[in-house]
C-alpha positions in Angstrom: 32.0 3.5 25.3 34.6 0.8 24.7 32.0 -2.0 25.0 29.8 -0.2 22.5 32.8 0.2 20.1 33.8 -3.4 20.6 37.5 -2.9 21.5 39.9 -1.2 23.8 42.7 1.2 22.8 46.2 0.4 24.2 45.8 3.1 27.0 42.3 1.9 27.9 43.4 -1.7 28.0 46.0 -0.9 30.6 43.6 1.2 32.6 40.8 -1.4 32.6 43.2 -4.2 33.5 44.0 -2.4 36.8 40.5 -1.1 37.6 37.4 -2.3 35.7 38.4 -6.0 35.3 38.8 -6.2 39.0 35.1 -5.4 39.6 33.4 -7.9 41.8 30.5 -9.0 39.6 31.1 -7.5 36.2 34.8 -7.4 35.9 35.5 -10.8 34.6 32.5 -10.7 32.4 33.6 -7.4 30.8 37.1 -8.8 30.2 35.6 -11.9 28.4 33.3 -9.6 26.4 36.1 -7.3 25.2 38.3 -10.3 24.4 35.5 -11.7 22.2 35.0 -14.8 24.4 31.2 -14.6 24.6 30.9 -18.2 25.5 33.0 -17.6 28.6 30.5 -14.9 29.7 27.5 -17.3 29.4 29.4 -20.1 31.1 30.7 -18.0 33.9 29.6 -19.0 37.5 27.5 -16.0 38.1 25.6 -16.3 34.8 25.1 -20.0 35.3 23.8 -19.4 38.8 21.5 -16.7 37.5 20.1 -19.0 34.8 19.7 -22.2 36.8 19.2 -21.2 40.4 18.0 -24.1 42.4 16.8 -25.9 39.2 13.1 -25.4 40.0 10.4 -23.9 37.7 7.0 -22.5 38.6 4.2 -24.6 37.0 2.8 -23.0 33.9 5.7 -20.5 33.6 7.0 -20.1 30.1 10.7 -19.6 29.2 10.4 -15.8 28.9 8.7 -15.4 32.2 11.3 -17.7 33.8 14.2 -15.6 32.5 12.6 -12.4 33.6 12.1 -13.7 37.1 15.7 -14.9 37.4 17.1 -11.6 36.1 15.0 -9.6 38.5 16.0 -11.8 41.4 19.6 -11.3 40.5 19.3 -7.6 40.3 17.4 -7.4 43.6 19.8 -9.8 45.4 22.7 -7.4 45.9 23.4 -4.6 48.3 23.2 -0.9 47.5 27.0 -0.8 47.1 27.1 -3.4 44.4 23.8 -2.6 42.7 25.3 -0.8 39.7 27.9 -3.6 39.4 25.1 -6.2 39.1 23.3 -4.0 36.5 26.5 -3.7 34.5 26.9 -7.5 34.7 23.5 -7.9 33.1 24.3 -5.3 30.5 27.5 -7.3 29.7 25.4 -10.5 29.5 22.9 -8.9 27.1 25.8 -7.6 24.9 27.4 -11.0 24.8 24.1 -12.7 23.9 23.6 -10.3 21.0 27.2 -10.8 19.7 26.9 -14.5 20.0 23.5 -14.5 18.3 25.0 -12.4 15.5 27.9 -14.9 15.3 25.4 -17.8 15.0 23.3 -16.3 12.2 25.2 -13.5 10.5 29.0 -13.6 10.8 30.1 -17.1 11.8 32.1 -19.1 12.6 29.5 -21.4 14.2 29.2 -21.5 18.0 29.1 -24.7 20.0 27.0 -23.6 23.0 23.7 -25.3 23.7 20.7 -24.4 25.8 21.2 -27.5 27.9 24.5 -26.0 29.0 22.8 -23.0 30.5 19.3 -23.9 31.6 18.0 -26.2 34.4 17.1 -29.8 33.3 13.5 -29.2 34.1 13.3 -26.7 31.3 15.4 -28.7 28.8 13.6 -32.0 29.2 11.7 -31.5 25.9 14.1 -29.5 23.7 11.7 -29.2 20.7 9.0 -27.8 23.0 11.4 -25.4 24.5 12.5 -24.1 21.0 8.9 -23.7 20.0 8.2 -21.7 23.2 11.2 -19.5 22.5 10.0 -18.9 18.9 6.5 -18.0 20.3 8.1 -15.5 22.7 10.0 -13.9 19.8 6.9 -13.7 17.6 5.7 -10.1 17.3 2.6 -8.5 15.7 1.6 -11.8 14.2 4.9 -12.1 12.3 6.7 -15.4 13.0 10.4 -16.1 13.3 12.5 -17.9 10.7 12.2 -21.6 11.6 16.0 -22.4 11.4 17.3 -19.4 13.2 20.3 -20.6 15.3 20.4 -20.2 19.1 17.2 -18.1 19.4 17.6 -18.4 23.2 20.4 -15.8 23.0 18.1 -13.3 21.4 15.4 -14.0 24.0 17.9 -13.5 26.8 18.9 -10.2 25.4 15.3 -9.2 24.9 14.4 -10.0 28.5 17.3 -7.9 29.9 17.0 -5.0 27.5 13.2 -4.6 27.4 11.6 -6.5 30.3 14.1 -5.7 33.0 15.4 -2.3 31.8 13.3 -0.4 34.3 15.3 -2.0 37.1 18.7 -0.9 35.8 18.5 2.8 36.4 22.2 3.5 36.4 22.5 2.2 32.8 19.8 4.6 31.6 22.0 7.5 32.7 24.9 9.1 31.0 27.3 7.5 33.5 27.2 4.1 35.0 29.3 2.7 37.9 30.9 -0.6 38.8 32.2 -1.6 42.2 35.9 -2.4 42.5 38.5 -2.9 45.2 41.2 -0.3 45.6 44.8 -0.8 46.7 43.8 -0.5 50.3 41.3 -3.3 50.0 38.3 -1.0 50.2 35.3 -1.2 47.8 34.7 1.9 45.7 32.4 2.9 42.8 34.2 3.4 39.5 32.5 5.3 36.8 32.0 3.6 33.4 31.0 6.3 31.1 27.9 6.0 29.1 27.3 2.3 28.8 24.0 3.2 27.3 21.2 0.6 27.6 19.1 2.2 24.9 21.8 1.8 22.3 22.1 -1.9 23.0 18.3 -2.1 22.8 18.6 -0.5 19.3 21.0 -3.3 18.3 18.7 -5.9 19.7 15.9 -4.4 17.5 18.1 -4.6 14.4 18.7 -8.3 14.9 15.2 -9.2 16.0 13.6 -7.5 13.0 15.7 -9.4 10.5 14.5 -12.8 11.7 10.8 -11.9 11.5 8.7 -12.5 8.4 7.7 -8.8 8.2 8.1 -5.5 10.0 6.9 -5.2 13.5 5.2 -2.0 14.8 6.2 -2.9 18.4 9.9 -2.9 17.4 9.4 0.4 15.6 8.0 2.0 18.7 10.8 0.7 20.8 13.4 1.8 18.3 12.1 5.4 18.3 12.1 5.7 22.0 15.6 4.2 22.2 17.0 6.6 19.6 15.5 9.5 21.5 17.2 8.4 24.7 20.6 8.1 23.1 20.2 11.4 21.3 20.0 13.1 24.7 23.6 12.1 25.4 25.1 15.3 24.1 28.6 14.5 25.3 28.7 11.3 23.2 28.4 13.3 20.0 30.9 15.9 21.0 33.6 13.7 22.4 33.4 10.4 20.5 33.2 11.3 16.8 33.6 7.8 15.4 31.2 6.3 17.9 28.7 9.0 17.0 29.1 8.1 13.3 28.3 4.5 14.1 25.2 5.4 16.1 23.8 7.6 13.3 24.5 4.8 10.7 22.7 2.3 12.9 19.8 4.8 13.0 19.8 5.1 9.2 19.2 1.4 8.7 16.6 1.2 11.5 14.7 4.0 10.0 14.9 2.7 6.4 13.7 -0.7 7.6 10.5 1.0 8.9 10.0 3.4 6.0 11.1 6.4 8.0 13.0 8.0 5.1 13.2 11.6 6.3 14.8 10.7 9.7 17.2 8.3 7.9 18.2 11.2 5.6 18.9 13.4 8.5 21.0 10.7 10.2 23.1 10.0 7.1 23.7 13.7 6.6 24.9 14.0 10.2 27.2 10.9 9.8 28.8 12.4 6.7 29.4 15.7 8.4 31.0 13.9 11.3 33.2 11.8 9.0 34.5 14.9 7.2 34.2 13.2 3.8 33.4 15.0 0.6 31.6 12.5 -1.6 30.7 13.6 -5.1 29.7 12.2 -8.5 32.0 13.4 -11.2 33.2 12.5 -14.7 36.6 11.0 -15.8 37.9 9.6 -19.0 38.2 5.8 -19.0 37.6 2.5 -20.7 35.2 -0.3 -19.8 36.0 -3.0 -22.3 39.2 -4.7 -23.5 38.7 -3.6 -27.1 37.8 0.0 -26.5 40.2 2.2 -28.4 39.3 5.7 -27.1 38.9 6.9 -23.5 35.3 8.0 -23.0 33.6 9.9 -20.2 32.7 7.7 -17.2 30.6 8.7 -14.2 32.7 8.0 -11.1 32.7 8.6 -7.4 35.1 11.1 -6.0 35.9 10.8 -2.3 38.1 13.4 -0.5 38.8 13.9 3.2 38.6 17.4 4.8 41.6 18.5 6.8 41.5 17.6 10.5 41.6 20.5 12.9 44.5 20.4 15.4 43.7 18.2 18.4 40.7 16.5 16.7 42.3 13.4 15.5 41.0 10.2 17.1 42.7 7.5 15.0 43.1 5.3 18.0 39.4 5.1 18.5 38.7 3.4 15.2 39.0 -0.4 14.5 42.3 -1.8 13.2 41.8 -3.3 9.7 41.5 -7.1 9.4 44.3 -8.9 7.5 43.1 -9.4 4.0 43.8 -13.1 4.1 41.0 -13.4 6.7 38.4 -11.8 4.5 36.3 -13.4 1.9 38.0 -13.5 -1.5 36.8 -11.0 -4.1 36.2 -13.1 -7.3 37.5 -11.6 -10.5 35.2 -11.2 -13.4 37.4 -12.9 -16.0 35.3 -11.9 -19.0 36.8 -11.8 -22.4 35.2 -8.4 -23.2 34.2 -6.4 -20.1 37.1 -5.2 -17.9 37.1 -6.1 -14.2 37.4 -2.5 -13.4 37.2 0.8 -15.2 40.6 1.7 -16.7 41.0 5.4 -16.1 43.1 7.7 -18.2 44.4 9.5 -15.1 43.9 7.1 -12.2 46.1 9.0 -9.8 43.9 12.0 -10.0 41.0 10.1 -8.5 42.9 7.9 -6.1 40.8 6.9 -3.1 42.1 8.1 0.3 42.8 5.6 3.0 39.4 5.0 4.6 38.7 4.0 8.2 36.0 1.6 9.2 33.5 4.4 10.0 34.3 6.2 6.7 33.7 3.1 4.6 30.4 2.6 6.5 29.4 6.2 5.8 29.9 5.7 2.0 27.8 2.5 2.3 25.1 4.4 4.1 25.1 7.2 1.5 24.7 4.6 -1.2 21.7 3.1 0.5 20.0 6.4 1.2 20.6 7.4 -2.4 18.9 4.3 -3.6 15.9 4.7 -1.3 15.3 8.4 -2.2 15.5 8.4 -6.0 13.0 7.3 -8.6 13.5 4.6 -11.2 15.1 6.5 -14.1 18.0 5.9 -16.5 19.9 8.9 -15.0 19.4 7.4 -11.5 20.8 4.1 -12.7 23.9 5.8 -14.1 24.4 7.7 -10.9 24.1 4.4 -9.0 26.7 2.8 -11.4 29.0 5.7 -10.5 28.7 4.6 -6.8 29.6 1.0 -7.8 32.0 1.0 -10.8 35.4 -0.5 -10.6 37.7 2.4 -11.2 38.7 1.9 -7.7 36.4 -0.6 -6.0 33.2 0.5 -4.5 31.0 -0.2 -1.6 27.5 -1.6 -1.7 24.8 -2.2 0.7 21.9 -4.6 0.5 18.7 -2.6 0.3 15.7 -3.3 2.4 13.3 -5.5 0.6 9.7 -6.3 1.3 8.6 -9.8 2.1 8.1 -11.6 -1.2 4.3 -11.8 -0.7 4.2 -8.1 0.0 6.0 -7.4 -3.2 3.2 -9.3 -5.0 0.7 -7.2 -3.2 2.3 -4.1 -4.5 1.5 -5.4 -8.0 5.1 -5.5 -8.9 5.4 -1.7 -8.3 7.7 -2.2 -5.4 9.8 -5.1 -6.7 11.7 -3.1 -9.4 12.1 0.1 -7.5 15.2 -0.6 -5.4 17.1 -3.2 -7.4 19.5 -1.0 -9.2 21.2 0.8 -6.2 24.7 0.3 -5.4 27.1 -0.5 -8.3 29.9 2.2 -7.9 30.0 2.4 -4.2 30.8 -1.3 -3.9 34.1 -1.0 -5.7 35.0 2.1 -3.7 35.2 -0.2 -0.6 36.2 -3.4 -2.4 39.4 -1.6 -3.5 40.2 -1.4 0.2 39.3 -4.7 1.8 39.7 -4.0 5.5 36.6 -5.0 7.5 34.5 -8.1 7.3 31.0 -6.6 7.6 31.7 -3.9 5.0 33.4 -6.3 2.6 30.6 -9.0 2.8 27.9 -6.4 2.4 29.5 -5.0 -0.7 30.2 -8.4 -2.3 26.6 -9.5 -1.7 25.1 -6.5 -3.3 27.5 -6.7 -6.3 26.3 -10.3 -6.8 22.7 -9.1 -6.7 23.3 -6.4 -9.2 25.2 -8.7 -11.6 22.5 -11.5 -11.6 20.7 -9.9 -14.6 23.9 -9.6 -16.7 24.9 -12.5 -18.8 28.6 -11.6 -18.6 28.6 -11.3 -14.8 26.1 -13.8 -13.5 28.7 -16.6 -13.2 30.9 -14.3 -11.1 27.8 -13.5 -9.0 27.1 -17.1 -8.3 30.8 -17.9 -7.4 31.0 -14.9 -5.1 27.8 -15.8 -3.3 29.0 -19.4 -2.8 32.3 -18.1 -1.4 30.5 -15.9 1.1 28.3 -18.8 2.2 31.3 -21.1 2.6 33.2 -18.4 4.5 30.7 -18.6 7.4 32.3 -21.9 8.4 35.9 -20.5 8.0 37.5 -20.4 11.5 40.6 -18.4 10.3 38.8 -15.1 10.8 37.8 -14.7 14.5 34.4 -13.3 15.4 36.1 -10.2 16.9 37.2 -9.3 13.4 33.8 -10.0 11.9 32.0 -7.8 14.4 33.9 -4.7 13.7 31.3 -2.0 12.6 28.9 -4.9 12.1 25.9 -3.1 13.5 26.3 -0.1 11.3 26.6 -2.1 8.0 23.3 -4.1 8.1 24.9 -7.3 6.8 22.5 -10.1 5.7 21.7 -13.1 7.8 23.3 -16.3 6.6 20.1 -17.9 5.3 19.3 -14.8 3.2 22.7 -15.1 1.4 22.0 -18.8 0.9 18.6 -17.9 -0.5 20.3 -15.5 -2.8 22.5 -18.3 -4.0 19.5 -20.6 -4.6 17.9 -17.8 -6.6 21.0 -17.4 -8.8 20.9 -21.2 -9.4 17.3 -20.8 -10.5 18.2 -18.0 -12.9 20.9 -20.3 -14.4 18.3 -23.1 -14.8 19.7 -25.3 -12.0 16.3 -25.9 -10.6 17.1 -29.2 -8.8 20.0 -27.7 -6.9 17.9 -24.6 -6.0 15.1 -26.9 -4.7 17.5 -28.9 -2.6 18.8 -25.7 -1.1 15.4 -24.2 -0.4 14.3 -27.4 1.3 17.4 -27.6 3.4 16.8 -24.0 4.5 13.1 -24.8 5.1 12.2 -21.9 2.8 9.0 -23.7 1.7 7.4 -20.8 -0.1 10.4 -20.5 -2.4 10.4 -24.3 -2.9 6.8 -24.3 -3.8 7.4 -21.5 -6.4 10.2 -23.7 -7.9 7.8 -26.7 -8.2 5.1 -24.4 -9.7 7.6 -23.2 -12.3 8.4 -26.8 -13.2 4.7 -27.6 -13.5 4.9 -30.0 -10.6 1.8 -28.7 -8.6 1.2 -32.0 -7.0 4.8 -32.1 -5.6 4.4 -28.7 -4.1 1.3 -29.8 -2.2 3.0 -33.0 -1.2 6.0 -31.3 0.5 3.7 -29.0 2.4 1.5 -31.8 3.6 4.6 -33.7 4.6 5.7 -30.8 6.8 2.2 -30.5 8.3 2.4 -34.1 9.4 5.5 -33.3 11.3 4.1 -30.2 12.9 1.1 -28.0 12.2 2.0 -24.4 11.9 0.1 -21.3 10.7 2.6 -20.5 8.0 2.4 -24.0 6.5 -1.4 -23.9 6.4 -1.1 -20.6 4.7 1.2 -22.0 2.2 -1.2 -24.9 1.6 -4.0 -22.4 1.1 -1.8 -20.6 -1.5 -1.3 -23.8 -3.4 -4.9 -25.1 -3.3 -6.6 -21.7 -3.2 -9.1 -22.7 -0.5 -10.2 -20.6 2.4 -10.3 -23.4 4.9 -6.6 -23.6 5.3 -6.3 -19.9 6.0 -9.0 -20.2 8.6 -7.1 -23.1 10.2 -3.9 -21.0 10.3 -5.9 -18.2 11.8 -7.3 -20.3 14.6 -4.0 -22.2 15.1 -2.2 -18.8 15.7 -4.7 -17.8 18.3 -6.0 -15.2 15.8 -2.6 -13.5 15.7 -1.4 -14.4 12.2 -1.3 -11.3 10.0 -0.2 -13.6 7.2 -3.3 -15.8 7.4 -5.7 -12.8 7.0 -3.5 -11.3 4.4 -3.5 -14.4 2.3 -7.2 -15.0 2.8 -7.8 -11.4 1.6 -5.8 -12.1 -1.5 -7.9 -15.1 -2.4 -11.0 -13.1 -2.0 -9.5 -10.4 -4.2 -8.7 -13.1 -6.8 -12.3 -14.3 -6.7 -13.5 -10.7 -7.0 -15.2 -10.9 -3.5 -14.2 -7.4 -2.7 -16.1 -6.7 0.5 -14.7 -9.9 2.2 -11.3 -8.9 0.8 -11.5 -5.5 2.5 -12.6 -7.1 5.8 -9.7 -9.5 5.9 -7.1 -6.9 4.9 -8.4 -4.7 7.7 -8.0 -7.5 10.2 -4.5 -8.2 9.1 -3.6 -4.5 9.4 -5.0 -4.4 12.9 -2.3 -6.9 13.9 0.5 -5.4 11.9 0.1 -1.9 10.4 3.5 -1.9 8.7 2.5 -4.0 5.7 3.0 -1.7 2.8 1.7 -4.1 0.2 -1.5 -4.7 2.1 -2.2 -1.0 2.4 -1.8 -0.7 -1.3 -4.1 -3.7 -2.1 -6.6 -2.5 0.4 -6.8 0.9 -1.4 -7.4 -0.9 -4.7 -10.1 -3.1 -3.2 -11.9 0.0 -1.9 -11.7 1.6 -5.3 -13.6 -1.4 -6.7 -16.2 -0.9 -4.1 -16.3 2.8 -4.8 -15.3 3.4 -1.2 -13.2 6.4 -2.0 -12.8 7.6 1.6 -11.4 4.2 2.5 -9.2 4.2 -0.5 -7.8 7.6 0.3 -7.0 6.5 3.9 -5.3 3.3 2.6 -3.1 5.1 0.1 -2.3 7.9 2.6 -0.9 5.2 4.9 0.9 3.7 1.9 2.7 6.9 1.0 3.4 7.6 4.7 5.3 4.3 4.8 7.0 4.8 1.5 7.1 8.4 0.3 8.6 7.6 -3.1 5.8 5.2 -4.1 4.6 6.8 -7.3 1.7 4.4 -7.9 0.3 5.0 -4.4 0.5 8.8 -4.8 -1.2 8.5 -8.2 -4.0 6.3 -6.7 -4.4 8.7 -3.8 -4.9 11.6 -6.2 -7.5 9.5 -8.0 -9.4 9.0 -4.8 -9.3 12.7 -4.1 -10.6 13.4 -7.6 -13.6 11.1 -6.9 -14.1 12.9 -3.6 -14.0 16.2 -5.5 -10.9 17.3 -3.6 -9.1 18.4 -6.7 -6.5 20.7 -5.0 -5.4 17.8 -2.8 -5.3 15.6 -5.9 -3.0 18.2 -7.6 -0.5 18.1 -4.8 -0.5 14.4 -4.5 0.2 14.1 -8.2 3.1 16.4 -7.9 4.5 14.0 -5.3 3.9 11.1 -7.6 5.9 12.8 -10.4 8.8 13.4 -8.1 8.9 9.6 -7.6 8.5 8.6 -11.2 9.1 11.2 -13.9 8.6 8.7 -16.7 5.1 7.5 -16.0 2.9 9.0 -18.7 -0.4 7.9 -17.1 0.5 10.0 -14.0 1.3 12.9 -16.3 -2.1 12.5 -18.0 -3.8 12.7 -14.6 -1.7 15.7 -13.7 -2.5 17.7 -16.8 -6.2 17.0 -16.4 -6.2 18.1 -12.7 -4.0 21.1 -13.4 -6.4 22.3 -16.1 -9.4 21.6 -13.9 -8.1 23.7 -11.0 -6.8 26.5 -13.3 -3.1 26.0 -12.9 -2.4 26.7 -16.6 1.3 27.1 -16.3 1.7 23.5 -14.9 -0.7 22.2 -17.6 1.5 23.6 -20.3 4.6 22.0 -18.7 2.8 18.7 -18.4 1.7 18.9 -22.1 5.4 19.3 -23.1 6.4 16.3 -20.9 3.7 14.1 -22.3 4.9 14.9 -25.8 8.4 13.9 -24.6 7.1 10.6 -23.4 4.6 9.8 -26.1 5.3 10.6 -29.7 1.7 10.9 -30.9 0.3 12.5 -27.8 -2.4 15.1 -28.2 -5.4 16.3 -26.2 -7.6 18.8 -28.1 -9.9 19.4 -25.2 -7.0 20.5 -22.9 -5.6 22.6 -25.7 -8.9 24.4 -26.2 -9.2 25.2 -22.5 -5.6 26.6 -22.4 -6.2 28.7 -25.5 -9.5 30.0 -24.1 -7.8 30.9 -20.8 -5.0 32.8 -22.5 -7.2 34.6 -25.1 -9.8 35.6 -22.5 -7.1 36.4 -19.9 -8.7 34.3 -17.2 -7.4 34.3 -13.6 -5.5 31.2 -12.7 -5.4 29.3 -9.4 -2.6 31.5 -8.1 -4.5 34.8 -8.9 -2.3 35.5 -11.9 -3.6 36.5 -15.4 -3.4 33.7 -17.9 -2.6 36.1 -20.7 1.0 36.2 -19.4 1.4 32.6 -20.6 0.7 33.6 -24.3 4.3 33.2 -25.4 4.7 29.8 -23.7 1.4 28.5 -25.2 2.5 29.7 -28.7 5.7 27.7 -28.2 3.6 24.6 -27.2 1.3 25.0 -30.2 4.2 25.4 -32.5 5.6 22.1 -31.2 2.2 20.4 -31.4 1.4 21.6 -35.0 4.8 20.4 -36.2 4.0 16.9 -34.9 0.3 16.9 -35.9 0.3 19.0 -39.0 -2.9 17.3 -40.5 -5.2 18.1 -37.5 -7.4 21.0 -38.5 -8.5 21.8 -34.9 -4.9 22.3 -33.8 -4.5 24.9 -36.6 -7.7 26.6 -35.6 -6.6 26.9 -32.0 -3.3 28.2 -33.2 -5.2 30.9 -35.2 -7.4 31.7 -32.2 -4.3 32.3 -30.1 -3.2 34.9 -32.7 -6.5 36.7 -32.6 -8.4 34.6 -35.2 -7.8 37.4 -37.7 -9.4 40.1 -35.5 -6.2 41.4 -33.8 -5.1 45.0 -33.8 -1.7 43.7 -34.9 -1.6 43.1 -38.7 1.2 40.5 -38.4 -0.9 38.5 -36.0 -3.9 38.6 -38.4 -1.7 37.4 -41.2 -0.4 34.5 -39.0 -3.9 33.7 -38.1 -4.9 33.6 -41.8 -2.1 31.2 -42.5 -3.3 28.8 -39.7 -6.9 29.1 -40.8 -5.9 28.2 -44.4 -4.0 25.2 -43.1 -7.0 24.2 -41.0 -9.3 24.4 -44.0 -7.0 22.3 -46.2 -6.7 19.6 -43.4 -10.4 19.6 -42.9 -11.2 19.3 -46.6 -8.6 16.5 -47.1 -9.9 14.5 -44.1 -13.1 13.6 -45.9 -16.3 12.1 -44.5 -17.9 15.5 -43.6 -19.1 16.2 -47.2 -21.9 13.6 -47.0 -23.5 15.0 -43.9 -25.3 18.4 -44.5 -24.8 19.4 -40.8 -21.1 18.8 -41.0 -20.9 20.5 -44.4 -22.7 23.5 -43.0 -20.0 23.8 -40.2 -17.2 23.7 -42.8 -18.9 26.4 -44.9 -19.3 28.6 -41.8 -15.5 28.3 -41.0 -14.6 28.9 -44.6 -16.7 32.1 -44.7 -14.8 33.2 -41.6 -11.5 32.5 -43.3 -12.7 34.5 -46.4 -13.6 37.5 -44.2 -10.2 37.4 -42.5 -8.6 37.2 -46.0 -10.4 40.4 -47.1 -9.3 42.2 -43.8 -5.7 41.1 -44.2 -5.5 42.0 -47.9 -6.7 45.5 -47.2 -3.8 46.0 -44.8 -1.2 44.8 -47.3 1.0 47.5 -48.8 2.1 45.1 -51.7 -0.8 44.6 -54.2 0.9 41.4 -55.6 0.9 39.7 -52.1 -2.6 40.8 -51.5 -3.7 39.3 -54.8 -2.1 36.0 -54.0 -3.9 35.9 -50.7 -7.2 36.7 -52.3 -6.8 34.2 -55.1 -5.9 31.4 -52.8 -8.9 31.9 -50.6 -11.2 32.4 -53.6 -10.1 29.0 -55.1 -10.9 27.3 -51.7 -14.3 28.9 -51.6 -15.1 28.1 -55.2 -14.1 24.5 -54.7 -16.3 24.1 -51.6 -19.3 25.7 -53.5 -18.8 23.3 -56.4 -18.7 20.3 -54.0 -21.9 21.4 -52.3 -23.8 21.7 -55.5 -22.5 18.3 -56.8 -23.3 16.3 -53.7 -26.3 18.1 -52.2 -28.5 19.2 -55.2 -31.8 17.5 -55.6 -32.0 16.0 -59.1 -35.7 16.4 -59.4 -36.0 20.1 -58.3 -32.4 21.3 -59.0 -32.4 22.9 -55.5 -29.5 22.6 -53.0 -30.3 21.0 -49.7 -32.3 23.4 -47.6 -29.8 23.3 -44.7 -27.0 24.4 -47.1 -28.8 27.0 -49.2 -28.0 30.0 -47.0 -24.3 28.9 -46.6 -23.8 28.4 -50.3 -25.4 31.7 -51.1 -23.0 33.4 -48.6 -20.1 31.6 -50.2 -21.0 32.8 -53.7 -21.5 36.4 -52.4 -18.1 36.2 -50.7 -16.5 34.9 -53.9 -18.0 37.8 -55.8 -16.6 40.2 -53.2 -13.1 38.6 -53.5 -13.2 38.9 -57.3 -14.2 42.6 -57.1 -11.4 43.3 -54.6 -8.9 41.4 -56.8 -10.0 43.5 -59.8 -9.4 46.7 -58.0 -6.0 45.6 -56.8 -5.1 44.7 -60.4 -6.2 48.1 -61.6 -4.1 49.7 -58.9 -1.0 47.7 -59.7 -1.3 48.7 -63.4 
C-alpha cells in the first residue's frame, strides 16, 4: 500500500529498512522507488540485465515484442522460492517507469535518462526508427500519439509489464503479495507485502496513456473497466485504508469521466466524499466583490466542514505531508483597479476553511468536476460554479475533459460551450491552502481557463499559465513532492498547458508569438488555424508540405486534406496508416458532408467508428447525415450512441426524439425529449418539440407546463392549434395518456388562458377558446355563461377590428355566424340577470355590434343593379335582423319592468 500511496510513514520506514529493503531481487528497487530515485531503478544491474541480455535481437522483432520476451524470460528464470520476489521487482519497475514518464511530461523537472542507456546497441542503432516503432506500439484504435511526447519508451515498458505480462504475475493479482528476504539466521523466507495491486497500477497506466492519444481509445476503456472491477474486490483496502480508498475512487472518477461514463463517476465521487467525511454545501454570505462597493451584498460561496472523527479512526500519518509553499508555483495576484482579488466577506471567520489534507482537497476538486459534467448550461449553474471557485477563501479547480478539437467541430459547437464554465469557486478553496503540487497546478490552470474571456482577468491568466510552464524546469521542487496525489488530480500534460498559453496569446492578438509556440510544439493543426485566421492560406499549406518532406505521416496528410479540401490526401493517409486511421476516415466524411455527398459521408463515418467507437462528435454528425438521407433508423442508432456516451447532450436527445417521431414511436420521443430538457432547460426549440409530442400522445398536463415554459422563453409565443386541442380535451373530458380525465386540468388551463389572453389580447381565437372553456355560454353555471359572453364579445371586437374578412363573402358569413351565437348567449345571460339595468347594458352592447355588422354587410355586398345582398350572405343578414328585433323587444320589456 505504501508504494501505491507513494511514501512511507515513520514506523513503516523503520520496518521496511529491516525487512523489505533486504529482499534479494526487489529490495533495492523498492528502496529507490520509495525515495523517488526512479532513474536508479532503471539503471540498476538487474533491470539493465533484463533489458539488454546478451545484446542480441531476433530478426523482425519489434521493440514491444522484444521487451515482452525479455520480461517473460526474467520472470521464468527464477526458482519457486524467489518467484514472487521477481514479480514484485517487475511491479516496481513498472511503477518507476510510470512515475518517470509522468515526470517527463506532466510534472517535471526534466529527466536525463536516454534509451541508449537502457537498450542494447542493436536496437538503438537507428534512434528515429526506434522512436517511430515505440509510437506505433502505443497507437491504439487508430488514434496516434502526440509527436513530442518525452520518453515514450517508459510508457511502453509499463504497458508491456502491466498488460502483456500480467498473466505471469499471479501473486500480484491477489490481495497479498510476497517478497523473499533473508532473516537473522541467514535463511530465506517469504515476507508478505500487502495488496500491491497490479490492476491499480494498470489503471494509472491507462490514465497516462489516454492523455497522449489524439482521441479516446475503446481498448483502454475495456481495460480500465476490468481493472476497476478487480480492485473493487479488495474489500479490506476500503475498510482499513481510508485515504488510499479515497485516492482510488477519485482516480476512477476521472477515468470514467474521460470515457463518458457519468453515472459510475458520480457513484465514485459520492463514495469518496463519504470516506473523506466532508460536508460541502453551497450557501450565501454577505460580501464585496469590487473595491468601490459600499454595501455588503449576498454572495454564493462554498462552505466546507469536517465531520467529527470517531475514536480510533484517525489516520493522519497515512496522508502526504504538505509541500513547502516556496516549492510550489506562485499564485499571481489579480492587481485590478476595480475587481478584488478575493471576495471580502462581512464575517470571514464564520466561513473559515478547515485545514484540508491532500485527499480532502482532491475530493473537493473531484466534486467540482462532477458538478460541471452533470449540469446543463444555465445562468444558475454558472453562479453555482462561481460559488465553487470564488476567492472568499481560495478555491480548487479541475480541468474538465475536453473533446479533440475536431470532434468539437463535429458536434456543431454544441459540445464546445457545455463545459467551459465549471470551476470558479472551488479553485480558491484550494488556492487558499497551497500544499500539494498536483492540486495547486490543476487549480491554477483552470482558473486561467475561466479568466481568458474576462477583460480584467486575461492578463493574470496569461501570466499564471506562463509561470506554470516555466515551473516545469524548476529543480527546487523534487519530483516526490510533485507526485503527491498526482494520479487523483488529473493534471494536464506539459504541452497542453503550453497550448493553453498559445491560445491566450492568440486571444490577446499576439499571433506571431502563438504561431512560434504552436510550431515549436508541433501542434500543426493549431498553427494552420492561426495562418487561416491571418488569411495566409498558402503559408499553412507550405508548413504542412515542409513537414511531409521530412516524414510522411497520416496526420499530416489529413491536415493537408483539411487545407486543400481534396479527398486524395485523406486516401493517402488511410493507406499510409494501414487502414487504421480513424482520423483519415473522419476527415474524409466531413469533406463529403461539406459537399453534400451524404451517402459517401455516412460510409466514411461508419468506417471511422468501426476503428474507434468513442468519437462522440462523429456519432452526432453521422446521425445528422442519416437524417438528410431520411434513414431514420440509422439516425436513431447514431443518436442513441451519442447520448450513451454523453447523457447530458441536449441536442443529441432532441435529435433522437425527432428520429423517433419520424419512425412513429411517439412515446419514445416523449421520453427522450424529457431527457433533453433536463440537459438544457433554456432551449425553446426543444420545448416546441416537447409540447407537440405531449399533445400528440395525450399528456395534456405536460403540454400545459410546456406552454407556460415557452411563454417564459419567448415573449410572443402562441400556438393556437395546441390551445384548441387542450381546450377540446378538457371540455370533452377526454382520457389522457395516464388514464386520467382531462377535465381535472380545467383550473390549470384557465390559468394558462388567462396568461395567454393578457399577452395576446387582440387575438380573437384565443378569446373564443377562453369562452369555450367556460362553456361557450351554455353552462349550467350563470357566472360561467357571463364570463363566456365577455370573452365572446372581446373575440368579436378583435375580429371586426382585424379587417380583411369583410371583402370575402365566405369569411363574412363565418363572422355573422359567430356573432349570432354571441347574440343568443346574450339573450340567455340577460334572462338570468336579477338587475334589469345590467341586463339592458348587456343587450344594448350586443345589439350595437349586430347592427354594425348588418350595416357593413349591406354596404359592401349589395348588388347595385338589383339591390339584393350577396346570395351567400342573405340568410345570415336576415338572421341578424331577426336577432336585433328580438333584442329590441327584450330590452323594451326590461325597461317596462324597471319602470
